[in-house]
N, C-alpha and C positions, 0 to 999 in steps of 0.2 A: 029895470034894475035886475030882474030875475035872469034876463038874457046874459048880462055881464057875469053874474055868478055862475051860470051854467057854462059859459065859455071858460072861466077860470077853473072850474071843476073838471071839465073834460080835458083841458090843457094839462092839468096836474096829473090826471090818470095816464094820458098819452105820454107825457114827459117821463113819468116814473117808469112806465113799461119800457120805453126806449132806453132808459139808463140801465134797466135790468137786463135787457137783451144784449146791449153792447158790452163787450168785455173790457175790463180795466177800470181803474178808478178815475172818475171825472170830478174834479174839485169845483163843483158849482152848487150854489145854494138853492133853496126851494123856489125863490122868485125866478131865477134863470131856468130852472126845470119847468116851471109853468109856462114861461115864455117859449121855451123849446117845444113844449107840447102844443101850444097854440099855433106856433109857426108850422109845425109838422101837420097839424090838422088842416090849416089853411092851404098848405101846399098839396096835401092829399086830396082836398076837395077839387083841385084842378087836375091832378094826375089821374085819379080814379076813372073819371069819364073818358079820358083819352085811352085808357087801357080796356075800356068796355065794362068796367066794374062800377057798380053804383049801390049806394045805400047799405044799411045794415052792417053786418060783421065785416064784409069785404071792404067797405069804405073805411071802417075803423082800422082794419089791418093795414091798409095802404097808408093811412095817416101815421100809424106807428112806424112803418117802414121809412116814410119820409122823415120822421123825427130822428130815427137812427142815422140816416144819411146826414141830416143837419148836425147831429152830434159829432160825426166823424169830421165834417167840415169845420166845426167849432174847435175841435182838437187840433186840426192842422193849422188853423189861424193862430191859436194860442201858442203852439210850439214855435212859430216863426218869430214871436216877440221875445 
């Protein structure tokens, strides 16, 4: 149970930081922000080792960067509809 809560907490932090970094207003709620952060963290855990980065702050930074990229993609998909 604590693993799920930890995932939600880290997802929220990464999602909030990604939304602060990306300019513009993003009309998404807190649940979608957490999902964005979890997806960015998951993607970052695969991208970081490919770039030769691992663990600690660098892994966290890569996760935030991936979340920002996902946020841009979300905005593109949302504008098409």
